[in-house]
SEFILO-104932 format. One record per residue (C-alpha): x, y, z; residue number from 1. Coordinates in pm, whole numbers, plus 50000, padded with zeros to 5 digits. Layout:
% SEFILO-104932
(site (X; Y; Z); NUM) ...
% end
This chain:
% SEFILO-104932
(site (50018; 50001; 50011); 1) (site (50314; 50226; 50035); 2) (site (50377; 50205; 49677); 3) (site (49962; 50322; 49597); 4) (site (50007; 50636; 49868); 5) (site (50325; 50725; 49684); 6) (site (50167; 50699; 49344); 7) (site (49861; 50870; 49454); 8) (site (50041; 51160; 49564); 9) (site (50263; 51186; 49270); 10) (site (49953; 51197; 49026); 11) (site (49822; 51501; 49242); 12) (site (50159; 51674; 49237); 13) (site (50188; 51600; 48851); 14) (site (49862; 51808; 48787); 15) (site (49991; 52108; 48978); 16) (site (50359; 52117; 48871); 17) (site (50400; 51943; 48540); 18) (site (50025; 52053; 48432); 19) (site (50099; 52406; 48510); 20) (site (50450; 52352; 48284); 21) (site (50278; 52229; 48017); 22) (site (50015; 52502; 48005); 23) (site (50277; 52771; 48035); 24) (site (50428; 52614; 47713); 25) (site (50104; 52630; 47517); 26) (site (50014; 52956; 47652); 27) (site (49636; 53000; 47612); 28) (site (49467; 53338; 47592); 29) (site (49151; 53523; 47572); 30) (site (49059; 53484; 47192); 31) (site (48670; 53365; 47109); 32) (site (48653; 52969; 47130); 33) (site (48471; 52778; 46891); 34) (site (48189; 52740; 47106); 35) (site (48154; 53112; 47095); 36) (site (48237; 53178; 46742); 37) (site (48062; 52907; 46569); 38) (site (47781; 52831; 46817); 39) (site (47489; 52614; 46636); 40) (site (47311; 52482; 46907); 41) (site (47399; 52130; 46823); 42) (site (47767; 52057; 46872); 43) (site (47885; 52389; 46929); 44) (site (47735; 52515; 47253); 45) (site (47874; 52692; 47597); 46) (site (47854; 52472; 47880); 47) (site (47945; 52508; 48222); 48) (site (48306; 52414; 48324); 49) (site (48211; 52159; 48575); 50) (site (47989; 51997; 48375); 51) (site (48229; 51991; 48068); 52) (site (48463; 51830; 48314); 53) (site (48236; 51557; 48423); 54) (site (48142; 51491; 48036); 55) (site (48542; 51477; 47950); 56) (site (48622; 51229; 48224); 57) (site (48344; 51009; 48168); 58) (site (48392; 51034; 47767); 59) (site (48795; 50929; 47808); 60) (site (48722; 50696; 48103); 61) (site (48527; 50405; 47964); 62) (site (48638; 50063; 48080); 63) (site (49008; 50128; 48004); 64) (site (49123; 50237; 48374); 65) (site (48904; 49999; 48515); 66) (site (48961; 49665; 48301); 67) (site (49260; 49767; 48160); 68) (site (49412; 49827; 48532); 69) (site (49268; 49509; 48646); 70) (site (49460; 49287; 48348); 71) (site (49771; 49537; 48368); 72) (site (49797; 49458; 48762); 73) (site (49888; 49112; 48679); 74) (site (50218; 49265; 48554); 75) (site (50351; 49369; 48887); 76) (site (50429; 49671; 49037); 77) (site (50546; 49804; 48721); 78) (site (50180; 49880; 48660); 79) (site (50226; 50165; 48921); 80) (site (50522; 50307; 48733); 81) (site (50353; 50347; 48392); 82) (site (50016; 50472; 48526); 83) (site (50203; 50717; 48710); 84) (site (50476; 50834; 48481); 85) (site (50237; 50785; 48135); 86) (site (49950; 50982; 48288); 87) (site (50167; 51287; 48394); 88) (site (50431; 51313; 48111); 89) (site (50261; 51133; 47815); 90) (site (49846; 51096; 47876); 91) (site (49762; 51419; 48032); 92) (site (49999; 51636; 47837); 93) (site (49859; 51438; 47506); 94) (site (49486; 51513; 47612); 95) (site (49561; 51890; 47706); 96) (site (49742; 51993; 47394); 97) (site (49534; 51780; 47152); 98) (site (49222; 51964; 47315); 99) (site (49372; 52307; 47311); 100) (site (49502; 52254; 46952); 101) (site (49140; 52163; 46858); 102) (site (49032; 52506; 47002); 103) (site (49291; 52682; 46825); 104) (site (49149; 52527; 46479); 105) (site (48778; 52612; 46529); 106) (site (48697; 52271; 46703); 107) (site (48869; 52054; 46453); 108) (site (48873; 51663; 46488); 109) (site (49189; 51477; 46506); 110) (site (49228; 51381; 46144); 111) (site (49195; 51756; 46037); 112) (site (49460; 51839; 46290); 113) (site (49695; 51559; 46225); 114) (site (49654; 51635; 45859); 115) (site (49744; 52006; 45903); 116) (site (50075; 51900; 46062); 117) (site (50171; 51577; 45907); 118) (site (50028; 51625; 45546); 119) (site (49744; 51564; 45356); 120) (site (49835; 51211; 45305); 121) (site (49839; 51113; 45673); 122) (site (49522; 51309; 45696); 123) (site (49359; 51037; 45473); 124) (site (49510; 50758; 45658); 125) (site (49386; 50916; 45999); 126) (site (49050; 50967; 45877); 127) (site (48988; 50591; 45821); 128) (site (49191; 50462; 46125); 129) (site (49013; 50733; 46324); 130) (site (48668; 50609; 46212); 131) (site (48758; 50254; 46213); 132) (site (48880; 50255; 46550); 133) (site (48589; 50450; 46683); 134) (site (48341; 50223; 46547); 135) (site (48539; 49939; 46714); 136) (site (48491; 50127; 47038); 137) (site (48123; 50167; 46987); 138) (site (48084; 49774; 46923); 139) (site (48320; 49684; 47212); 140) (site (48152; 49934; 47434); 141) (site (47797; 49781; 47363); 142) (site (47895; 49437; 47416); 143) (site (48102; 49464; 47753); 144) (site (47835; 49645; 47971); 145) (site (47596; 49422; 47807); 146) (site (47753; 49135; 47938); 147) (site (47748; 49276; 48311); 148) (site (47376; 49386; 48269); 149) (site (47276; 49073; 48122); 150) (site (47457; 48885; 48436); 151) (site (47247; 49100; 48673); 152) (site (46920; 49035; 48503); 153) (site (46913; 48686; 48528); 154) (site (47204; 48550; 48291); 155) (site (47163; 48372; 47971); 156) (site (47242; 48486; 47608); 157) (site (46909; 48632; 47581); 158) (site (46945; 48911; 47814); 159) (site (47266; 48994; 47670); 160) (site (47101; 49043; 47327); 161) (site (46810; 49235; 47475); 162) (site (47089; 49473; 47656); 163) (site (47294; 49512; 47312); 164) (site (46930; 49649; 47159); 165) (site (46885; 49864; 47422); 166) (site (47236; 50023; 47448); 167) (site (47256; 50042; 47059); 168) (site (46935; 50227; 47051); 169) (site (47053; 50478; 47299); 170) (site (47373; 50511; 47108); 171) (site (47146; 50622; 46770); 172) (site (46984; 50893; 47017); 173) (site (47281; 51006; 47167); 174) (site (47477; 51056; 46848); 175) (site (47202; 51229; 46663); 176) (site (47047; 51478; 46920); 177) (site (47241; 51799; 47017); 178) (site (47525; 51760; 47285); 179) (site (47315; 51939; 47552); 180) (site (47008; 51708; 47528); 181) (site (47109; 51373; 47652); 182) (site (47508; 51390; 47715); 183) (site (47510; 51711; 47879); 184) (site (47224; 51615; 48108); 185) (site (47315; 51238; 48215); 186) (site (47669; 51222; 48219); 187) (site (47765; 51432; 48488); 188) (site (47540; 51198; 48704); 189) (site (47710; 50894; 48552); 190) (site (48046; 51054; 48658); 191) (site (47939; 51084; 49005); 192) (site (47857; 50743; 49047); 193) (site (48202; 50664; 48863); 194) (site (48392; 50892; 49115); 195) (site (48203; 50751; 49410); 196) (site (48306; 50388; 49332); 197) (site (48662; 50498; 49328); 198) (site (48653; 50699; 49630); 199) (site (48466; 50404; 49785); 200) (site (48698; 50127; 49692); 201) (site (49017; 50367; 49791); 202) (site (48865; 50396; 50146); 203) (site (48812; 50025; 50192); 204) (site (49176; 49978; 50094); 205) (site (49274; 50239; 50357); 206) (site (49086; 50066; 50620); 207) (site (49219; 49723; 50504); 208) (site (49554; 49821; 50456); 209) (site (49672; 49475; 50286); 210) (site (50036; 49352; 50226); 211) (site (50065; 49383; 49810); 212) (site (50365; 49344; 49591); 213) (site (50548; 49668; 49629); 214) (site (50781; 49855; 49402); 215) (site (51056; 49778; 49650); 216) (site (50979; 49393; 49589); 217) (site (51113; 49428; 49235); 218) (site (50958; 49490; 48882); 219) (site (50945; 49124; 48796); 220) (site (50641; 49008; 48587); 221) (site (50392; 48823; 48779); 222) (site (50200; 48690; 48510); 223) (site (50447; 48582; 48212); 224) (site (50131; 48437; 48038); 225) (site (49999; 48788; 47979); 226) (site (50319; 48851; 47750); 227) (site (50612; 49034; 47829); 228) (site (50619; 49375; 48051); 229) (site (50720; 49562; 47748); 230) (site (50543; 49626; 47505); 231) (site (50224; 49411; 47641); 232) (site (50181; 49649; 47957); 233) (site (50192; 49977; 47757); 234) (site (49906; 49835; 47559); 235) (site (49705; 49663; 47827); 236) (site (49707; 49975; 48033); 237) (site (49595; 50256; 47817); 238) (site (49307; 50445; 47938); 239) (site (49487; 50510; 48261); 240) (site (49797; 50625; 48121); 241) (site (49778; 50772; 47743); 242) (site (49527; 50682; 47501); 243) (site (49504; 50801; 47150); 244) (site (49092; 50757; 47149); 245) (site (49123; 51074; 47391); 246) (site (49244; 51291; 47120); 247) (site (48908; 51206; 46922); 248) (site (48694; 51282; 47248); 249) (site (48875; 51618; 47352); 250) (site (48723; 51833; 47037); 251) (site (48385; 51738; 47141); 252) (site (48451; 51965; 47468); 253) (site (48667; 52221; 47289); 254) (site (48357; 52284; 47102); 255) (site (48188; 52371; 47438); 256) (site (48431; 52556; 47617); 257) (site (48354; 52930; 47724); 258) (site (48752; 53034; 47722); 259) (site (49109; 52880; 47667); 260) (site (49201; 52905; 48023); 261) (site (48944; 52629; 48127); 262) (site (49191; 52366; 47925); 263) (site (49422; 52269; 48205); 264) (site (49171; 52159; 48467); 265) (site (48920; 52015; 48192); 266) (site (49175; 51795; 47969); 267) (site (49489; 51757; 48194); 268) (site (49300; 51750; 48495); 269) (site (49021; 51477; 48369); 270) (site (49324; 51268; 48251); 271) (site (49477; 51268; 48610); 272) (site (49130; 51191; 48773); 273) (site (49120; 50875; 48525); 274) (site (49490; 50776; 48606); 275) (site (49383; 50783; 49008); 276) (site (49064; 50550; 48890); 277) (site (49342; 50330; 48726); 278) (site (49559; 50335; 49013); 279) (site (49289; 50242; 49247); 280) (site (49172; 49957; 49023); 281) (site (49508; 49801; 48981); 282) (site (49549; 49836; 49370); 283) (site (49228; 49661; 49416); 284) (site (49328; 49372; 49166); 285) (site (49691; 49328; 49306); 286) (site (49477; 49280; 49632); 287) (site (49245; 49024; 49484); 288) (site (49479; 48842; 49265); 289) (site (49819; 48849; 49509); 290) (site (49689; 48975; 49858); 291) (site (49413; 48734; 49960); 292) (site (49079; 48928; 49854); 293) (site (48976; 48674; 49628); 294) (site (49001; 48409; 49894); 295) (site (48814; 48654; 50152); 296) (site (48541; 48714; 49900); 297) (site (48505; 48337; 49828); 298) (site (48588; 48388; 49454); 299) (site (48837; 48213; 49205); 300) (site (49149; 48339; 49080); 301) (site (49039; 48284; 48717); 302) (site (48782; 48579; 48721); 303) (site (48778; 48806; 48410); 304) (site (48789; 49175; 48482); 305) (site (48394; 49223; 48465); 306) (site (48357; 48945; 48691); 307) (site (48634; 49093; 48955); 308) (site (48446; 49438; 48918); 309) (site (48085; 49276; 49003); 310) (site (48258; 49065; 49284); 311) (site (48460; 49326; 49458); 312) (site (48213; 49585; 49420); 313) (site (47904; 49399; 49595); 314) (site (48165; 49218; 49843); 315) (site (48316; 49527; 49979); 316) (site (48029; 49807; 49941); 317) (site (47700; 49624; 50005); 318) (site (47380; 49632; 49824); 319) (site (47352; 50021; 49781); 320) (site (47711; 50058; 49731); 321) (site (47767; 49788; 49489); 322) (site (47455; 49927; 49289); 323) (site (47620; 50262; 49267); 324) (site (47954; 50133; 49179); 325) (site (47813; 49922; 48912); 326) (site (47612; 50208; 48771); 327) (site (47958; 50374; 48746); 328) (site (48108; 50064; 48577); 329) (site (47842; 50004; 48336); 330) (site (47776; 50382; 48239); 331) (site (48170; 50424; 48174); 332) (site (48169; 50204; 47842); 333) (site (47828; 50304; 47749); 334) (site (47902; 50683; 47751); 335) (site (48222; 50634; 47594); 336) (site (48070; 50448; 47308); 337) (site (47818; 50671; 47224); 338) (site (48063; 50958; 47237); 339) (site (48279; 50766; 47006); 340) (site (48028; 50707; 46724); 341) (site (47938; 51112; 46786); 342) (site (48301; 51166; 46696); 343) (site (48274; 50945; 46414); 344) (site (47989; 51148; 46274); 345) (site (48167; 51478; 46292); 346) (site (48494; 51344; 46158); 347) (site (48285; 51202; 45856); 348) (site (48105; 51523; 45814); 349) (site (48391; 51748; 45861); 350) (site (48574; 51556; 45561); 351) (site (48296; 51541; 45322); 352) (site (48170; 51892; 45439); 353) (site (47814; 51784; 45516); 354) (site (47692; 52034; 45765); 355) (site (47532; 51901; 46074); 356) (site (47267; 52137; 46193); 357) (site (46997; 51946; 45976); 358) (site (46860; 51607; 46148); 359) (site (46842; 51471; 45775); 360) (site (47198; 51532; 45707); 361) (site (47299; 51370; 46015); 362) (site (47081; 51060; 45933); 363) (site (47276; 51028; 45602); 364) (site (47629; 50953; 45792); 365) (site (47455; 50796; 46115); 366) (site (47290; 50518; 45912); 367) (site (47576; 50363; 45737); 368) (site (47814; 50422; 46035); 369) (site (47577; 50220; 46259); 370) (site (47534; 49938; 46012); 371) (site (47925; 49884; 46009); 372) (site (47901; 49897; 46386); 373) (site (47637; 49639; 46409); 374) (site (47834; 49399; 46198); 375) (site (48130; 49452; 46456); 376) (site (47891; 49388; 46738); 377) (site (47763; 49080; 46569); 378) (site (48095; 48933; 46513); 379) (site (48178; 48980; 46881); 380) (site (47880; 48781; 46981); 381) (site (47888; 48520; 46704); 382) (site (48239; 48424; 46742); 383) (site (48364; 48286; 47101); 384) (site (48662; 48459; 47055); 385) (site (48564; 48766; 46885); 386) (site (48571; 49009; 47196); 387) (site (48921; 48920; 47287); 388) (site (49018; 48966; 46905); 389) (site (48866; 49307; 46891); 390) (site (48982; 49422; 47218); 391) (site (49339; 49319; 47149); 392) (site (49352; 49519; 46809); 393) (site (49137; 49800; 46936); 394) (site (49426; 49827; 47220); 395) (site (49661; 49853; 46953); 396) (site (49500; 50097; 46726); 397) (site (49438; 50300; 47030); 398) (site (49776; 50353; 47098); 399) (site (49878; 50413; 46750); 400) (site (49643; 50671; 46723); 401) (site (49808; 50834; 47032); 402) (site (50145; 50833; 46829); 403) (site (49982; 51005; 46520); 404) (site (49879; 51252; 46752); 405) (site (50188; 51311; 46965); 406) (site (50375; 51353; 46657); 407) (site (50144; 51621; 46534); 408) (site (50202; 51787; 46849); 409) (site (50568; 51781; 46834); 410) (site (50562; 51931; 46479); 411) (site (50311; 52212; 46609); 412) (site (50541; 52289; 46904); 413) (site (50868; 52287; 46662); 414) (site (50718; 52512; 46448); 415) (site (50625; 52741; 46713); 416) (site (50970; 52745; 46877); 417) (site (50837; 52576; 47184); 418) (site (51012; 52299; 47387); 419) (site (50899; 52028; 47168); 420) (site (51102; 51764; 47397); 421) (site (50793; 51705; 47621); 422) (site (50598; 51555; 47314); 423) (site (50899; 51420; 47110); 424) (site (51031; 51194; 47397); 425) (site (50658; 51014; 47436); 426) (site (50618; 50999; 47071); 427) (site (50963; 50835; 47005); 428) (site (50852; 50576; 47308); 429) (site (50492; 50512; 47211); 430) (site (50616; 50451; 46829); 431) (site (50869; 50206; 46988); 432) (site (50575; 50043; 47186); 433) (site (50331; 50000; 46885); 434) (site (50596; 49875; 46639); 435) (site (50728; 49586; 46871); 436) (site (50368; 49527; 47002); 437) (site (50253; 49410; 46642); 438) (site (50566; 49164; 46629); 439) (site (50474; 49005; 46966); 440) (site (50099; 48987; 46983); 441) (site (49969; 48644; 47009); 442) (site (49713; 48711; 46718); 443) (site (49950; 48876; 46524); 444) (site (50326; 48774; 46409); 445) (site (50429; 48626; 46744); 446) (site (50784; 48661; 46649); 447) (site (50899; 48643; 47036); 448) (site (51036; 48895; 47282); 449) (site (51363; 48920; 47132); 450) (site (51229; 49061; 46809); 451) (site (50999; 49279; 46997); 452) (site (51304; 49440; 47207); 453) (site (51522; 49469; 46857); 454) (site (51260; 49627; 46708); 455) (site (51166; 49878; 46985); 456) (site (51507; 50020; 47010); 457) (site (51566; 50051; 46625); 458) (site (51245; 50252; 46589); 459) (site (51288; 50435; 46871); 460) (site (51629; 50564; 46776); 461) (site (51547; 50594; 46399); 462) (site (51217; 50797; 46482); 463) (site (51441; 51040; 46663); 464) (site (51694; 51075; 46382); 465) (site (51416; 51123; 46129); 466) (site (51267; 51400; 46307); 467) (site (51609; 51565; 46375); 468) (site (51659; 51539; 46013); 469) (site (51322; 51702; 45933); 470) (site (51373; 51986; 46202); 471) (site (51696; 52099; 46051); 472) (site (51567; 52076; 45693); 473) (site (51204; 52196; 45733); 474) (site (51130; 52369; 46045); 475) (site (51128; 52743; 46063); 476) (site (50946; 52959; 46316); 477) (site (50596; 53032; 46246); 478) (site (50446; 53385; 46244); 479) (site (50106; 53463; 46329); 480) (site (49876; 53274; 46584); 481) (site (49698; 52939; 46515); 482) 
% end
């Protein structure tokens, strides 16, 4: 528990210290935001700061800081290091700068931003890549809460199908309607439930104060079957450390902010909060798998992540507390899924230059979008290993999206003659992670750990050298404001 407490304090300190450094580098000012200059009553609407924070937190959270942390805890205490350092120096910085850059570009979506800084060809790749990943998010985040709700409703495949249908219908409404009609009203309530769950579990941990694996015990992999710590840990724990999905969500809130100086608490702060949630669940899972909690709760060690959530929440928090906790866990993926599809609609509309004030034009995009999402959902259900396959590739696609975003942010800072080192090092590191993962992942090439390590080193060095060549040849200080 000492490692947990130190990690928790480090995350809070990271917000106040490094978050302020990143904010000063970007230098927010008093120019009109897109919510003011482009108000349309649908996607560009000024909303209260506290509500934007709650929506942003729930948008980016999903099941990532919960399920990812549960699976990531099996790698041992190294999970703490990745959550803390990844969140402070990569994830929160990534979310803040991508959100603020969206504001500076009129609320532009991720493909537009990446295309502006990395070129038109990259923009087209990002368009396809982003929409594909967002559709996978929508499909995965229908199925995972449907499994939990189906189990609570009596179990059986029929209940899972029913809940899939209900969640899918909700997705369509939330994607179509103005952002303040459903999302703006119910998301803050769900966010409160999720935060209650995290705080309640943290209180239980402090009261119990279990003996858990600490950093002082070493960084050896406690579950070799999950794959090597590098790169698998950095893909498994994504949303609690750094996630490219977040950069697709930040523009939604960038279109709702009244002024730029809200950025640090809303973007950087939401990611730090998510890191705290991941930290709590990593500690809960460490207690469950290695500290005796499974035996205390009468549960087998073979439980999967959703089953761990159900068992721990009901066993520790009682009926009422467990119900609120489960509401938070179920709401998180549902609310991430609907905003993922909303982001996909806006990205497609932006690329095709289709205005979205008209309901009819929104339907033009939503119908084919939901048909493709339904196809992924059906694969989830029909194939026994469909969920695991999609989730594995989603994790890689998610972090690859972060790679594109980090390089775009690095180019932006370099052109502005700002300290681009804050994005360059994370960009090089995540490029190495994603490149090596594709070689060692069991559902890909599965070439072994050594091949992954060698590839990671080569890619890390090569990416840095290529950036240095580009910077020397092409980068000149930009004039004017962006």
